[in-house]
Backbone of each chain as ProteinMPNN parsed JSONL, in Angstrom:
{"seq_chain_A": "MDIRIVSRAFDPQAEIAAFAAGRDDAGALVSFVGTCRAETAGAAVEELRIDHYPGFSEKEIARLAEETSRRFSCPDLLVVHRVGAIRPGEAIVLVAALSTHRADAFEVVRILMDYLKTDAPLWKKETGPQGARWIEPRSEDYARRLKAEEETK", "coords_chain_A": {"N_chain_A": [[17.239, 9.322, 6.99], [15.931, 10.804, 4.117], [13.088, 11.762, 2.616], [11.411, 13.108, 0.002], [8.729, 14.869, -1.673], [8.549, 16.97, -4.402], [7.382, 19.946, -6.009], [8.581, 21.561, -7.771], [11.216, 22.214, -10.224], [14.294, 20.472, -9.521], [17.795, 20.349, -8.508], [19.62, 17.685, -9.109], [22.426, 17.207, -8.667], [23.147, 19.071, -6.77], [21.55, 18.205, -4.717], [22.67, 15.752, -4.186], [25.257, 16.388, -3.425], [24.749, 17.788, -1.022], [23.585, 15.805, 0.501], [25.648, 13.972, 0.82], [27.567, 15.419, 2.075], [30.059, 15.711, 4.505], [29.792, 13.062, 5.268], [31.822, 11.03, 6.291], [31.632, 8.543, 7.385], [30.731, 6.787, 5.57], [31.696, 4.665, 2.835], [30.843, 4.452, 0.333], [28.88, 5.8, -2.207], [25.982, 5.69, -4.031], [24.048, 6.771, -6.73], [20.957, 7.398, -8.486], [19.45, 8.966, -11.164], [16.44, 9.753, -12.631], [15.24, 11.016, -15.652], [13.104, 13.23, -17.552], [12.206, 12.136, -20.775], [12.58, 13.399, -24.159], [11.323, 12.129, -26.153], [9.306, 9.325, -26.688], [8.967, 6.017, -27.632], [9.085, 6.823, -30.384], [7.431, 8.977, -30.51], [7.025, 12.469, -29.902], [7.51, 14.065, -26.687], [5.976, 16.514, -24.988], [5.282, 17.388, -22.481], [5.371, 16.058, -19.21], [3.193, 14.96, -16.775], [2.821, 14.533, -13.358], [0.773, 13.136, -11.04], [-0.045, 13.175, -7.521], [-0.976, 11.745, -4.289], [-1.541, 13.595, -1.858], [0.189, 13.378, 1.259], [-0.407, 10.583, 1.613], [1.231, 9.603, -0.511], [3.853, 10.392, 0.146], [4.096, 8.96, 2.552], [3.898, 6.287, 1.736], [6.141, 6.045, 0.001], [8.138, 6.524, 1.81], [7.789, 4.206, 3.41], [8.431, 2.134, 1.543], [11.093, 2.746, 1.151], [12.165, 2.399, 3.634], [11.715, -0.327, 4.1], [13.281, -1.438, 2.081], [15.879, -0.443, 2.673], [16.44, -1.479, 5.172], [17.129, -4.129, 4.819], [19.593, -4.138, 3.987], [23.024, -2.992, 4.555], [22.792, 0.069, 5.075], [23.372, 3.134, 5.878], [22.211, 5.648, 5.283], [19.705, 7.211, 3.286], [18.392, 8.871, 0.389], [15.585, 10.234, -1.133], [14.175, 11.973, -3.731], [11.328, 13.017, -5.241], [9.722, 14.353, -8.052], [6.644, 16.078, -8.69], [3.801, 17.255, -10.566], [3.905, 19.442, -13.395], [6.287, 18.617, -15.785], [9.132, 19.188, -17.743], [10.804, 18.038, -20.759], [14.092, 16.719, -20.185], [14.269, 17.572, -17.564], [14.77, 16.594, -14.128], [13.157, 13.752, -12.782], [13.103, 11.837, -10.721], [15.228, 11.226, -7.933], [17.309, 8.87, -6.403], [19.451, 8.15, -3.804], [22.036, 6.427, -2.068], [23.869, 5.786, 0.851], [26.598, 3.791, 1.921], [28.743, 1.451, 3.712], [30.304, -0.188, 2.055], [30.42, -0.67, -1.527], [28.571, -2.675, -2.601], [26.103, -2.886, -1.075], [25.014, -0.314, -1.375], [24.528, -0.097, -4.235], [22.609, -2.126, -4.493], [20.413, -1.283, -2.859], [19.644, 1.103, -4.173], [18.893, 0.156, -6.758], [16.869, -1.782, -6.168], [15.032, -0.209, -4.773], [14.259, 1.595, -6.74], [13.014, -0.198, -8.492], [10.79, -0.88, -6.963], [9.536, 1.632, -6.743], [8.644, 2.211, -9.32], [6.329, 0.64, -9.645], [4.881, 0.688, -7.249], [4.818, 3.112, -5.977], [2.559, 5.643, -4.998], [1.86, 7.378, -7.46], [1.047, 9.041, -10.453], [1.477, 9.124, -13.854], [1.275, 11.215, -16.655], [1.549, 11.697, -20.065], [2.074, 14.2, -22.412], [1.824, 14.948, -25.789], [2.175, 15.767, -29.375], [0.131, 14.157, -30.319], [-1.782, 14.178, -28.421], [-2.868, 13.455, -24.968], [-1.777, 10.883, -22.696], [-2.219, 8.396, -20.118], [0.286, 6.857, -18.269], [1.143, 3.555, -17.689], [2.805, 1.056, -15.687], [5.208, -0.966, -17.416], [5.232, -4.398, -18.58], [7.755, -5.464, -17.99], [8.453, -3.901, -15.878], [6.766, -4.815, -13.835], [7.786, -7.344, -13.646], [10.4, -6.911, -12.75], [9.777, -5.793, -10.288], [8.689, -8.012, -8.951], [10.919, -9.628, -8.755], [12.499, -8.003, -7.2], [11.06, -8.188, -4.817], [11.428, -10.853, -4.138], [14.124, -10.772, -3.67], [14.351, -9.225, -1.403], [13.124, -10.552, 0.571]], "CA_chain_A": [[16.559, 9.069, 5.739], [15.322, 12.057, 3.672], [12.192, 11.452, 1.506], [10.646, 14.412, -0.338], [8.025, 15.085, -2.935], [8.69, 18.405, -4.711], [6.541, 20.39, -7.151], [9.378, 22.477, -8.697], [12.447, 21.572, -10.723], [15.33, 20.46, -8.519], [19.082, 20.081, -9.011], [20.07, 16.445, -8.547], [23.802, 17.232, -8.266], [23.225, 19.837, -5.538], [20.942, 17.371, -3.641], [23.59, 14.656, -3.901], [26.367, 16.951, -2.669], [24.286, 18.156, 0.326], [23.281, 14.535, 1.142], [26.912, 13.298, 1.099], [28.489, 16.304, 2.771], [30.556, 15.357, 5.841], [29.53, 11.678, 5.611], [33.003, 10.199, 6.147], [31.329, 7.227, 7.855], [30.379, 5.89, 4.447], [32.811, 4.575, 1.842], [30.175, 4.332, -0.977], [27.638, 6.598, -2.531], [25.461, 5.387, -5.344], [22.837, 7.582, -6.979], [20.214, 7.193, -9.751], [18.564, 10.131, -11.549], [15.47, 9.515, -13.786], [14.845, 12.326, -16.239], [11.99, 13.237, -18.606], [12.618, 12.017, -22.171], [11.898, 14.261, -25.154], [10.694, 11.271, -27.096], [9.05, 7.957, -26.221], [8.458, 5.134, -28.717], [9.026, 7.526, -31.636], [6.56, 10.183, -30.391], [7.56, 13.559, -29.067], [6.944, 14.32, -25.414], [6.032, 17.969, -24.725], [5.196, 17.563, -21.062], [4.994, 14.938, -18.371], [2.549, 15.442, -15.553], [2.751, 13.519, -12.314], [-0.187, 13.411, -9.906], [0.208, 12.378, -6.3], [-2.028, 11.758, -3.239], [-0.804, 14.284, -0.697], [0.228, 12.659, 2.537], [-0.247, 9.055, 1.343], [2.328, 9.264, -1.409], [5.09, 10.547, 0.955], [4.129, 7.888, 3.507], [4.165, 4.991, 1.119], [7.479, 6.029, -0.525], [9.015, 6.317, 2.992], [7.665, 2.839, 3.837], [9.167, 1.293, 0.654], [12.487, 3.056, 1.36], [12.547, 1.806, 4.94], [11.699, -1.771, 3.889], [14.451, -1.803, 1.249], [17.212, -0.178, 3.259], [16.71, -2.29, 6.403], [17.657, -5.422, 4.472], [21.025, -3.976, 3.573], [23.748, -2.113, 5.387], [22.59, 1.357, 4.354], [23.171, 4.116, 6.937], [21.359, 6.74, 4.906], [19.002, 7.132, 1.964], [17.742, 10.113, -0.081], [14.661, 10.12, -2.256], [13.461, 13.214, -4.118], [10.453, 12.763, -6.399], [9.078, 15.482, -8.591], [5.296, 15.949, -9.159], [3.34, 18.405, -11.305], [4.286, 19.574, -14.825], [7.746, 18.326, -15.931], [9.61, 19.436, -19.12], [11.88, 17.078, -21.141], [15.415, 17.061, -19.696], [14.287, 17.831, -16.142], [14.844, 15.353, -13.285], [11.807, 13.271, -12.222], [13.354, 11.156, -9.426], [16.601, 10.971, -7.494], [17.542, 8.015, -5.237], [20.866, 8.05, -3.44], [22.216, 5.584, -0.908], [25.29, 5.698, 1.403], [26.881, 2.562, 2.715], [30.141, 1.302, 4.019], [30.934, -0.671, 0.846], [29.559, -0.457, -2.698], [27.493, -3.606, -2.974], [24.756, -2.59, -0.485], [24.424, 0.9, -1.988], [24.033, -0.404, -5.492], [21.368, -2.955, -4.332], [19.377, -0.43, -2.319], [19.186, 2.0, -5.232], [18.27, -0.621, -7.824], [15.656, -2.395, -5.748], [14.046, 0.814, -4.432], [13.743, 2.098, -8.036], [12.053, -1.19, -8.995], [9.549, -0.738, -6.183], [8.903, 2.948, -7.001], [7.996, 2.14, -10.609], [4.986, 0.007, -9.625], [4.236, 0.714, -5.963], [4.715, 4.521, -5.425], [1.306, 6.209, -5.371], [2.092, 8.467, -8.309], [0.377, 8.767, -11.688], [2.145, 9.868, -14.876], [0.455, 11.494, -17.842], [2.394, 12.241, -21.045], [1.4, 14.986, -23.448], [2.639, 15.155, -27.014], [1.367, 16.302, -30.46], [-1.054, 13.324, -30.551], [-2.637, 14.288, -27.283], [-2.341, 13.035, -23.703], [-2.08, 9.493, -22.304], [-1.746, 7.975, -18.812], [1.335, 5.814, -18.391], [1.06, 2.414, -16.76], [4.11, 0.323, -15.679], [5.334, -1.993, -18.44], [5.281, -5.804, -17.947], [9.063, -5.706, -17.42], [8.528, -3.168, -14.594], [6.148, -5.673, -12.893], [8.68, -8.513, -13.48], [11.481, -6.455, -11.894], [9.209, -5.606, -8.929], [8.575, -9.311, -8.307], [12.256, -10.06, -8.501], [12.932, -7.185, -6.051], [10.398, -8.705, -3.654], [12.152, -12.065, -3.788], [15.54, -10.439, -3.185], [14.302, -8.554, -0.137], [12.363, -11.37, 1.537]], "C_chain_A": [[15.863, 10.436, 5.382], [14.469, 11.7, 2.471], [11.375, 12.72, 1.254], [9.952, 14.288, -1.604], [8.055, 16.61, -3.189], [7.913, 18.73, -5.942], [7.293, 21.31, -8.07], [10.62, 21.686, -9.071], [13.487, 21.574, -9.591], [16.652, 20.036, -9.175], [19.667, 18.891, -8.387], [21.516, 16.511, -7.962], [23.929, 17.987, -6.935], [22.632, 19.012, -4.372], [21.896, 16.325, -3.165], [24.696, 15.19, -3.051], [25.944, 17.266, -1.26], [24.076, 16.858, 1.111], [24.625, 13.874, 1.624], [27.867, 14.167, 1.962], [28.825, 15.822, 4.21], [30.295, 13.893, 6.215], [30.807, 10.778, 5.462], [32.868, 8.801, 6.845], [31.045, 6.263, 6.745], [31.471, 5.95, 3.425], [32.229, 4.483, 0.396], [28.958, 5.168, -1.077], [27.222, 6.231, -3.942], [24.159, 6.188, -5.538], [22.301, 7.233, -8.319], [19.39, 8.453, -10.005], [17.792, 9.764, -12.779], [15.089, 10.889, -14.333], [13.743, 12.133, -17.295], [12.579, 13.189, -20.007], [11.92, 12.957, -23.071], [11.09, 13.431, -26.158], [10.468, 9.943, -26.42], [8.357, 7.117, -27.326], [8.266, 5.899, -30.034], [8.123, 8.702, -31.605], [7.188, 11.237, -29.484], [6.8, 13.698, -27.773], [7.065, 15.829, -25.135], [6.034, 18.224, -23.15], [4.804, 16.252, -20.41], [4.363, 15.519, -17.099], [2.392, 14.345, -14.594], [1.774, 13.964, -11.211], [0.271, 12.658, -8.679], [-0.978, 12.473, -5.369], [-1.375, 12.309, -2.064], [-0.905, 13.554, 0.634], [0.498, 11.183, 2.339], [0.975, 8.798, 0.515], [3.611, 9.289, -0.653], [5.234, 9.36, 1.879], [4.51, 6.565, 2.95], [5.605, 4.931, 0.555], [8.461, 5.873, 0.652], [8.978, 4.852, 3.475], [8.47, 1.944, 2.943], [10.748, 1.522, 0.829], [12.957, 2.383, 2.598], [12.721, 0.283, 4.739], [12.89, -2.184, 3.078], [15.719, -1.569, 2.01], [17.516, -1.025, 4.46], [17.217, -3.712, 6.094], [19.079, -5.352, 4.023], [21.694, -3.082, 4.621], [23.704, -0.757, 4.683], [22.314, 2.402, 5.419], [22.335, 5.319, 6.534], [20.859, 6.7, 3.463], [18.355, 8.468, 1.624], [16.842, 9.753, -1.227], [13.999, 11.471, -2.502], [12.638, 12.884, -5.312], [9.659, 13.98, -6.782], [7.569, 15.137, -8.848], [4.879, 17.195, -9.897], [3.798, 18.299, -12.733], [5.787, 19.512, -14.965], [8.09, 18.496, -17.417], [10.674, 18.391, -19.429], [13.262, 17.668, -20.674], [15.425, 17.336, -18.193], [14.234, 16.488, -15.326], [13.418, 15.06, -12.755], [12.107, 12.703, -10.873], [14.908, 11.06, -9.208], [16.538, 10.028, -6.302], [19.022, 7.865, -5.027], [20.992, 7.306, -2.153], [23.686, 5.684, -0.462], [25.397, 4.416, 2.081], [28.369, 2.497, 2.878], [30.882, 0.829, 2.758], [29.877, -0.564, -0.284], [28.398, -1.314, -2.893], [26.177, -3.242, -2.393], [24.186, -1.33, -1.13], [23.901, 0.703, -3.365], [22.661, -1.177, -5.398], [20.21, -2.131, -3.875], [18.814, 0.432, -3.362], [18.359, 1.25, -6.28], [16.892, -1.172, -7.343], [14.627, -1.31, -5.373], [13.454, 1.427, -5.711], [12.751, 1.116, -8.621], [10.753, -1.091, -8.263], [8.837, 0.549, -6.54], [8.135, 2.896, -8.308], [6.578, 1.551, -10.554], [4.198, 0.305, -8.337], [4.154, 2.147, -5.377], [3.418, 5.153, -5.825], [1.439, 7.526, -6.157], [1.548, 8.043, -9.694], [0.907, 9.69, -12.824], [1.272, 10.014, -16.111], [1.449, 12.21, -18.854], [1.64, 12.957, -22.047], [2.357, 15.203, -24.663], [1.682, 15.683, -28.129], [0.057, 15.462, -30.684], [-2.086, 13.354, -29.408], [-2.021, 13.773, -25.958], [-2.641, 11.523, -23.413], [-1.532, 9.202, -20.933], [-0.744, 6.869, -19.019], [1.123, 4.791, -17.298], [2.404, 1.677, -16.785], [4.073, -0.729, -16.816], [5.463, -3.318, -17.761], [6.676, -6.047, -17.379], [9.208, -5.007, -16.045], [7.872, -4.125, -13.533], [7.075, -6.891, -12.603], [9.836, -8.106, -12.545], [11.023, -6.329, -10.431], [9.117, -6.968, -8.214], [9.908, -9.824, -7.914], [12.787, -9.294, -7.259], [12.308, -7.662, -4.743], [11.019, -9.982, -3.171], [13.485, -11.751, -3.134], [15.52, -9.746, -1.815], [13.484, -9.336, 0.973], [13.098, -11.583, 2.856]], "O_chain_A": [[15.297, 11.103, 6.249], [15.005, 11.369, 1.414], [10.757, 13.297, 2.149], [10.464, 13.686, -2.547], [7.656, 17.413, -2.345], [7.786, 17.896, -6.838], [6.732, 21.802, -9.049], [11.029, 20.716, -8.432], [13.568, 22.521, -8.808], [16.651, 19.443, -10.253], [20.176, 18.969, -7.269], [21.786, 15.944, -6.903], [24.717, 17.599, -6.073], [23.099, 19.08, -3.235], [21.977, 16.011, -1.978], [25.072, 14.564, -2.061], [26.729, 17.028, -0.342], [24.373, 16.829, 2.305], [24.684, 13.298, 2.71], [28.854, 13.665, 2.5], [27.923, 15.565, 5.007], [30.544, 13.504, 7.356], [30.846, 9.887, 4.614], [33.812, 8.012, 6.892], [31.108, 5.049, 6.94], [32.081, 6.982, 3.145], [32.962, 4.443, -0.593], [28.126, 5.239, -0.173], [27.964, 6.417, -4.907], [23.309, 6.268, -4.651], [23.045, 6.822, -9.21], [18.702, 8.933, -9.104], [18.363, 9.494, -13.836], [14.68, 11.788, -13.598], [13.513, 11.046, -17.823], [13.347, 14.068, -20.398], [10.769, 13.31, -22.813], [10.278, 13.968, -26.912], [11.319, 9.47, -25.667], [7.309, 7.488, -27.855], [7.307, 5.604, -30.747], [8.035, 9.408, -32.609], [7.79, 10.932, -28.455], [5.589, 13.481, -27.734], [8.179, 16.347, -25.058], [6.692, 19.129, -22.636], [4.036, 15.457, -20.951], [4.903, 16.417, -16.454], [1.873, 13.288, -14.954], [1.938, 14.999, -10.566], [0.909, 11.611, -8.79], [-1.911, 13.227, -5.647], [-0.71, 11.589, -1.319], [-1.994, 13.166, 1.059], [1.482, 10.625, 2.825], [1.711, 7.853, 0.8], [4.406, 8.355, -0.752], [6.321, 8.796, 2.008], [5.292, 5.808, 3.526], [6.233, 3.875, 0.622], [9.478, 5.19, 0.532], [10.001, 4.314, 3.899], [9.154, 1.055, 3.451], [11.553, 0.604, 0.669], [14.06, 1.836, 2.62], [13.723, -0.305, 5.147], [13.479, -3.225, 3.371], [16.589, -2.439, 2.002], [18.679, -1.283, 4.768], [17.677, -4.416, 6.993], [19.704, -6.366, 3.713], [21.022, -2.49, 5.466], [24.508, -0.49, 3.79], [21.168, 2.565, 5.838], [21.781, 5.971, 7.418], [21.537, 6.208, 2.56], [17.818, 9.129, 2.513], [17.244, 9.069, -2.168], [13.356, 12.039, -1.619], [13.195, 12.495, -6.339], [8.992, 14.582, -5.941], [7.27, 13.994, -9.194], [5.624, 18.173, -9.833], [4.053, 17.204, -13.235], [6.496, 20.286, -14.321], [7.369, 17.972, -18.266], [11.363, 17.906, -18.531], [13.534, 18.866, -20.755], [16.499, 17.335, -17.591], [13.738, 15.457, -15.781], [12.646, 15.936, -12.367], [11.417, 13.055, -9.916], [15.707, 10.856, -10.122], [15.842, 10.292, -5.322], [19.764, 7.501, -5.941], [20.19, 7.489, -1.237], [24.606, 5.668, -1.28], [24.465, 3.954, 2.74], [29.143, 3.283, 2.332], [31.941, 1.356, 2.42], [28.679, -0.399, -0.055], [27.333, -0.845, -3.294], [25.177, -3.268, -3.111], [22.988, -1.278, -1.408], [22.872, 1.297, -3.686], [21.718, -0.891, -6.136], [19.117, -2.245, -4.43], [17.591, 0.522, -3.472], [17.258, 1.672, -6.635], [15.887, -1.034, -8.041], [13.44, -1.494, -5.645], [12.265, 1.741, -5.748], [11.742, 1.531, -9.192], [9.694, -1.207, -8.879], [7.609, 0.547, -6.633], [7.06, 3.489, -8.401], [5.721, 1.939, -11.349], [2.972, 0.186, -8.332], [3.476, 2.352, -4.37], [3.179, 5.194, -7.032], [1.185, 8.613, -5.639], [1.581, 6.867, -10.057], [0.78, 10.911, -12.731], [0.62, 9.067, -16.551], [2.088, 13.201, -18.498], [0.639, 12.44, -22.544], [3.517, 15.588, -24.518], [0.526, 16.004, -27.851], [-0.955, 15.976, -31.159], [-3.102, 12.659, -29.434], [-0.799, 13.67, -25.843], [-3.66, 10.994, -23.859], [-0.464, 9.711, -20.592], [-0.937, 6.018, -19.888], [0.947, 5.132, -16.128], [3.077, 1.678, -17.816], [3.022, -1.294, -17.118], [5.751, -3.408, -16.568], [6.803, -6.762, -16.385], [9.965, -5.45, -15.181], [8.398, -4.223, -12.425], [7.135, -7.388, -11.478], [10.208, -8.869, -11.653], [11.734, -6.687, -9.492], [9.425, -7.071, -7.026], [10.049, -10.408, -6.839], [13.436, -9.878, -6.391], [12.928, -7.563, -3.685], [11.141, -10.208, -1.967], [13.899, -12.396, -2.171], [16.548, -9.682, -1.139], [13.224, -8.852, 2.074], [12.577, -12.248, 3.753]]}, "seq_chain_B": "MAPAALAEIALPKDVRTLGDLKDWVARQQPLLGAAMEATRTRLIVNQCVAHDLSQALADGDEVAFLPPMSGG", "coords_chain_B": {"N_chain_B": [[-7.735, 5.079, -16.708], [-8.388, 8.052, -14.862], [-6.722, 9.574, -12.142], [-7.256, 11.317, -9.01], [-9.885, 12.512, -8.735], [-11.974, 14.307, -6.738], [-14.217, 14.111, -3.97], [-16.65, 15.092, -1.535], [-18.829, 13.382, 0.298], [-22.032, 12.739, 1.834], [-22.53, 9.942, 3.765], [-24.195, 7.434, 2.281], [-27.367, 5.885, 3.197], [-27.479, 3.065, 2.918], [-24.878, 2.28, 2.849], [-22.454, 0.665, 4.511], [-19.992, -0.625, 4.605], [-16.695, -0.868, 3.121], [-16.872, -2.252, 0.771], [-19.598, -1.842, 0.177], [-19.506, 0.831, -0.395], [-17.829, 0.953, -2.644], [-19.46, -0.423, -4.466], [-21.636, 1.371, -4.457], [-20.396, 3.643, -5.574], [-19.864, 2.692, -8.069], [-22.438, 2.362, -9.058], [-23.28, 5.018, -9.178], [-21.429, 6.193, -10.913], [-21.039, 4.806, -13.616], [-18.929, 4.491, -15.545], [-16.656, 4.784, -14.091], [-16.929, 2.641, -12.398], [-16.697, 0.519, -14.207], [-14.096, 0.879, -14.974], [-12.772, 0.391, -12.681], [-13.256, -2.328, -12.398], [-11.822, -3.22, -14.559], [-9.116, -2.71, -14.223], [-6.426, -3.073, -11.855], [-7.379, -2.075, -8.84], [-6.474, -0.163, -6.001], [-7.467, -0.032, -2.614], [-7.873, 2.524, -0.226], [-8.125, 3.509, 3.073], [-8.468, 6.239, 5.188], [-5.839, 6.899, 4.648], [-4.527, 4.566, 4.88], [-3.62, 1.347, 3.67], [-6.247, -0.743, 2.67], [-7.392, -4.002, 3.028], [-9.669, -5.493, 3.085], [-12.889, -5.823, 1.992], [-15.045, -5.847, 3.667], [-14.563, -4.109, 5.621], [-15.662, -1.74, 8.009], [-17.165, 1.391, 7.492], [-17.139, 4.854, 8.603], [-18.758, 8.044, 9.24], [-16.824, 10.797, 8.101], [-14.581, 9.385, 7.316], [-11.81, 9.006, 5.172], [-11.718, 7.902, 1.975], [-9.952, 6.262, -0.695], [-9.694, 5.329, -4.075], [-7.44, 3.767, -5.893], [-5.892, 3.836, -9.056], [-3.734, 1.853, -11.314], [-0.333, 2.431, -10.476], [2.368, 4.711, -11.382], [5.255, 5.422, -10.798], [8.651, 6.748, -10.388]], "CA_chain_B": [[-8.51, 5.71, -15.6], [-7.698, 9.216, -14.383], [-6.758, 9.722, -10.702], [-7.427, 12.689, -8.464], [-11.164, 13.108, -8.648], [-12.171, 14.391, -5.22], [-15.614, 14.432, -3.634], [-17.085, 14.857, -0.192], [-20.259, 12.955, 0.265], [-22.707, 12.262, 3.02], [-22.512, 8.487, 3.678], [-25.601, 6.972, 1.962], [-27.943, 5.011, 4.281], [-27.223, 1.616, 2.749], [-23.413, 2.016, 2.777], [-21.846, 0.464, 5.842], [-18.662, -1.132, 4.482], [-15.93, -0.411, 2.036], [-17.492, -2.957, -0.432], [-20.756, -1.101, -0.097], [-19.16, 2.145, -0.982], [-17.35, 0.665, -3.977], [-20.645, -0.736, -5.339], [-22.376, 2.625, -4.589], [-19.747, 4.527, -6.542], [-19.987, 2.095, -9.432], [-23.777, 2.666, -9.546], [-23.347, 6.416, -9.455], [-20.499, 6.519, -11.974], [-20.816, 3.484, -14.28], [-17.666, 4.474, -16.238], [-15.632, 4.619, -13.052], [-17.136, 1.294, -11.913], [-16.136, -0.384, -15.176], [-12.59, 1.084, -14.999], [-12.27, -0.22, -11.423], [-13.224, -3.709, -12.646], [-10.893, -3.6, -15.667], [-7.741, -2.635, -13.758], [-6.188, -3.378, -10.41], [-7.718, -0.77, -8.056], [-6.181, -0.295, -4.61], [-8.372, 0.743, -1.724], [-7.168, 3.146, 0.904], [-9.037, 4.136, 4.052], [-7.747, 7.092, 6.086], [-4.489, 6.939, 4.211], [-3.861, 3.226, 5.163], [-4.071, 0.361, 2.646], [-7.329, -1.61, 3.123], [-7.364, -5.321, 2.292], [-10.897, -6.202, 3.295], [-14.036, -5.08, 1.539], [-16.101, -5.866, 4.695], [-14.184, -3.1, 6.592], [-16.762, -0.823, 8.257], [-16.879, 2.825, 7.276], [-17.883, 5.776, 9.471], [-18.719, 9.435, 8.779], [-15.545, 11.448, 8.281], [-13.508, 8.594, 6.819], [-11.353, 9.385, 3.857], [-11.49, 6.676, 1.153], [-9.398, 6.489, -1.966], [-9.676, 4.196, -5.007], [-6.232, 4.116, -6.628], [-5.648, 3.132, -10.291], [-2.349, 1.412, -11.363], [0.613, 3.553, -10.206], [3.517, 4.722, -12.254], [6.278, 6.378, -10.278], [10.041, 6.615, -10.863]], "C_chain_B": [[-7.772, 6.884, -14.997], [-7.824, 9.275, -12.821], [-7.197, 11.106, -10.303], [-8.815, 13.364, -8.652], [-11.586, 13.136, -7.129], [-13.681, 14.769, -4.936], [-15.876, 14.131, -2.149], [-18.545, 14.527, -0.177], [-20.766, 12.54, 1.634], [-22.826, 10.699, 2.822], [-24.034, 8.055, 3.419], [-26.005, 5.945, 3.011], [-27.481, 3.554, 4.201], [-25.737, 1.286, 2.646], [-22.818, 1.885, 4.145], [-20.404, -0.018, 5.774], [-17.986, -0.524, 3.223], [-16.479, -0.989, 0.733], [-18.754, -2.211, -0.861], [-20.533, 0.11, -0.889], [-18.664, 1.929, -2.428], [-18.579, 0.424, -4.954], [-21.461, 0.547, -5.573], [-21.751, 3.548, -5.63], [-19.859, 4.037, -7.954], [-21.414, 2.345, -9.995], [-23.91, 4.158, -9.926], [-22.558, 6.877, -10.733], [-20.131, 5.218, -12.688], [-19.407, 3.37, -14.974], [-16.517, 4.125, -15.23], [-15.733, 3.116, -12.547], [-16.504, 0.314, -12.904], [-14.633, -0.309, -15.168], [-12.008, 0.367, -13.797], [-12.222, -1.8, -11.583], [-12.059, -4.104, -13.537], [-9.457, -3.483, -15.221], [-7.657, -2.968, -12.281], [-6.382, -2.054, -9.624], [-7.367, -1.067, -6.548], [-7.036, 0.536, -3.755], [-7.619, 1.218, -0.467], [-8.201, 3.807, 1.811], [-8.217, 4.971, 5.081], [-6.223, 6.918, 5.936], [-3.749, 5.635, 4.653], [-4.459, 2.264, 4.113], [-5.09, -0.556, 3.252], [-7.295, -2.924, 2.287], [-8.748, -6.032, 2.305], [-12.097, -5.33, 2.949], [-15.131, -4.96, 2.654], [-15.652, -4.82, 5.786], [-15.276, -2.044, 6.728], [-16.331, 0.618, 8.026], [-17.707, 3.732, 8.225], [-17.864, 7.144, 8.821], [-17.368, 10.043, 9.056], [-14.382, 10.665, 7.726], [-13.108, 9.14, 5.476], [-10.985, 8.118, 3.095], [-10.948, 7.032, -0.19], [-9.378, 5.228, -2.776], [-8.484, 4.549, -5.945], [-6.043, 3.274, -7.862], [-4.163, 2.657, -10.296], [-1.378, 2.623, -11.231], [1.771, 3.503, -11.132], [4.48, 5.828, -11.764], [7.654, 6.176, -10.95], [10.349, 7.288, -12.129]], "O_chain_B": [[-6.604, 6.731, -14.639], [-8.904, 9.051, -12.274], [-7.473, 11.959, -11.147], [-8.92, 14.589, -8.719], [-11.543, 12.136, -6.412], [-14.27, 15.624, -5.597], [-15.431, 13.129, -1.589], [-19.387, 15.32, -0.598], [-20.011, 12.053, 2.476], [-23.209, 10.26, 1.737], [-24.936, 8.293, 4.221], [-25.184, 5.254, 3.614], [-27.151, 2.91, 5.197], [-25.373, 0.14, 2.384], [-22.686, 2.871, 4.871], [-19.654, 0.139, 6.738], [-18.589, 0.191, 2.423], [-16.543, -0.298, -0.283], [-18.983, -1.968, -2.046], [-21.208, 0.41, -1.874], [-19.06, 2.668, -3.33], [-18.674, 0.982, -6.047], [-21.921, 0.81, -6.684], [-22.443, 4.15, -6.45], [-19.938, 4.813, -8.907], [-21.598, 2.515, -11.2], [-24.589, 4.493, -10.897], [-22.96, 7.775, -11.472], [-19.092, 4.611, -12.428], [-18.796, 2.302, -14.98], [-15.609, 3.335, -15.489], [-14.716, 2.46, -12.318], [-15.839, -0.633, -12.484], [-13.958, -1.324, -15.337], [-10.912, -0.191, -13.858], [-11.355, -2.484, -11.039], [-11.404, -5.127, -13.339], [-8.608, -4.138, -15.825], [-8.656, -3.118, -11.579], [-5.629, -1.091, -9.766], [-7.854, -2.019, -5.937], [-7.328, 1.686, -4.086], [-6.891, 0.49, 0.208], [-9.048, 4.573, 1.351], [-7.356, 4.416, 5.765], [-5.465, 6.81, 6.9], [-2.524, 5.615, 4.778], [-5.626, 2.364, 3.738], [-4.813, -1.126, 4.307], [-7.188, -2.925, 1.06], [-8.949, -7.035, 1.621], [-12.301, -4.259, 3.522], [-16.008, -4.099, 2.587], [-16.349, -4.687, 6.792], [-15.767, -1.511, 5.733], [-15.205, 0.987, 8.358], [-18.833, 3.395, 8.589], [-17.043, 7.394, 7.939], [-16.809, 9.836, 10.133], [-13.276, 11.201, 7.656], [-13.932, 9.667, 4.728], [-10.091, 7.367, 3.486], [-11.406, 7.998, -0.801], [-9.08, 4.157, -2.247], [-8.547, 5.526, -6.692], [-6.032, 2.049, -7.735], [-3.411, 3.014, -9.389], [-1.606, 3.684, -11.813], [2.149, 2.441, -11.626], [4.494, 6.959, -12.249], [7.76, 5.497, -11.971], [11.486, 7.228, -12.599]]}, "name": "protein", "num_of_chains": 2, "seq": "MDIRIVSRAFDPQAEIAAFAAGRDDAGALVSFVGTCRAETAGAAVEELRIDHYPGFSEKEIARLAEETSRRFSCPDLLVVHRVGAIRPGEAIVLVAALSTHRADAFEVVRILMDYLKTDAPLWKKETGPQGARWIEPRSEDYARRLKAEEETKMAPAALAEIALPKDVRTLGDLKDWVARQQPLLGAAMEATRTRLIVNQCVAHDLSQALADGDEVAFLPPMSGG"}
């Protein structure tokens, strides 16, 4: 398992290629990349800033990743999460899972993303022409997280 | 509520538990106290999630009050 918080732009395709290289034990690779939008609810986004709690953020993301992957057949998992100042178009988060068959890899990526939205110790602030605002999870994010918890019981 | 305000303080005399510290912070910084009441605040002691306000604190402990998170 490879869990990283990075403060510079990263290349998701290069990360995925390195993660999957030589893994002929796995028959499925599923990945999700979340990127910074240039517009949200009709308002332009100039910059997204993500704060973290050094040490604790890494530890909590690793705990969520372990909890999710151990309920499925998932031999390896990659999480790269960006912090600091992010420009529209840049990758924010990458989650990739390897498994023998596709079903487990799809589930691990989906459920881990649902957990990260509400439980990863990270804080997003969006800056646009109207100023800056802190982002909180939407009610549907909390609903998905509850569902994820039921599915991983 | 904005995260990442950092302060090193000498433990006040009347602060023995996590709950005492939370009340003390709210008295020192009323806006922060009100924000902690208005949203779900998670308490972290020495980088571990704390569930009990009666948890004892000692000099050198690292305590964090975390506002709602938004990763992903």
